[in-house]
Residue, then its C-alpha position, 0 to 999 in steps of 0.5 A: m494908068s492908075a495914079e496909085k500904081k507904084w514903080a521901082i528900080v532894082t539893080g542886080g535884078s537879073r539873078g539871085l537876091g535882086f531877081e527875088t526882090a524884083k519878083g516880090l515887088i511885082a507880086a506886090g503890084m509894082h511896075v519894075y525895071i531891073i538892071g543887070q550887067n549881062p545883056e542876055r541874062v537881064k533880058e531873059s530874067a525880065q522876060t521871066l519876071g514880066c518886067e522891064y530892063r536895062s543893061v549897064d556896068v554900074a561901075d561906069s558911073k557916067r553910063f550908069r547915070e545915063v541909064l537911070a535917066e533913061i529909065n526915069q524918062d521912060a517911066t514918065n512917058k508911061g505916066f508914072g510920077t517920082l520913083d517910089i522904090l530903089v533897091l540896090a542889090h548889085g555887088v561883087m565879092s573880093e578875092k579870097m586872099s584880099k587882106t588889107l596888106r595884100t590887096t592890089d590897087e586894081e582889086w580895091r578899086r574893082v570892088l569899091a567901085i561896084n559895091l560902094d561907089a555905084v550905090f552912091t551914084a544911084i542914090n545921088h542921081l535918083a534920091p533928090a527927086m524922091t526927097e523933094a516929093r517927100k516920099g520913096r524908099v531906098i533899100v541897099y543890100s549890105a552884108c553881115l561881113g560889113r559889120m564892125s560888131g558881132p559876127g564877121t569882124h575877123g579880117g580878110l576880104a578887106p575890099y568887100r568888108i569895107s565896102k559893105a561897112g561903107v554902105n552901112a555908113l552911107v545909109k546912116n548918114l543919109s537918113y540923118e540928112t533926110g530927117l529920119g523918115a519924118r519927111g516921107f523918105l526912108v533909106d535902109a540897109i539889109c543883111p540877107n545872110h548867107c544865101r544860095t546865090d552865085m556869090g553865096g554858093p550852092d551849100a548856103p543855108r538860105s534860099a535867095q527868096e528867104g534872103a530877099e524877104t526883108a528887102i521886100w518888107l522894107a519896100t512895102r511896110s507901113f511907116d510912122a515916123a513917131v515910132d518906126k525907124t529908118g537909117l539902120l541895118w536890118e536882118d530878118q526884119q530886125v535891127v542889128d548893130w553894125 
């Protein structure tokens, strides 16, 4: 095994944006593990992609950490070093009528547990080693609906919108805690825009492949801390306000 070969973990990798991101990283020469909730689907997707896989409900933080540890150990056994790329592409939409004053405790916790808590779990478990090694990139799928400025600020879908705004805040905060890229560790969020996925529906204007392009670019771009930036929300390889 070449010491230069990089490896990546992609959650939500069994379909949609996560699948296309994993596909792009594999095409870039990386060894990829995908994570999905449905055992049959993630196995089939891994076979299609030619990568490795694990199945877990990311909302179960204890089991999620165990699976991440299993993947890390497997990668170590294969001769890889510290994780190079972590892409968090898992997510769920909240119910259509889930406005703040109508949302139930159960719906609030369901969405936040997957969209925000599991993002924290993965980063909290994996990123310390990345930052210690002074390398690595974390890319989190956010959403335009999580922006507090520009489009997507008209209310409704409260758990979803607020979970994605929380992702943006987590990314920004972590980037400052880790030196804004000066120490070799990058963390960013992306808005893929409205894509033809299970969540976006068949009539969305963009393909999942188009939606994944910025995540793949962030995972593979050259970076100079003196001029380039991290800790931001990106759309089509451009920084957008949130």
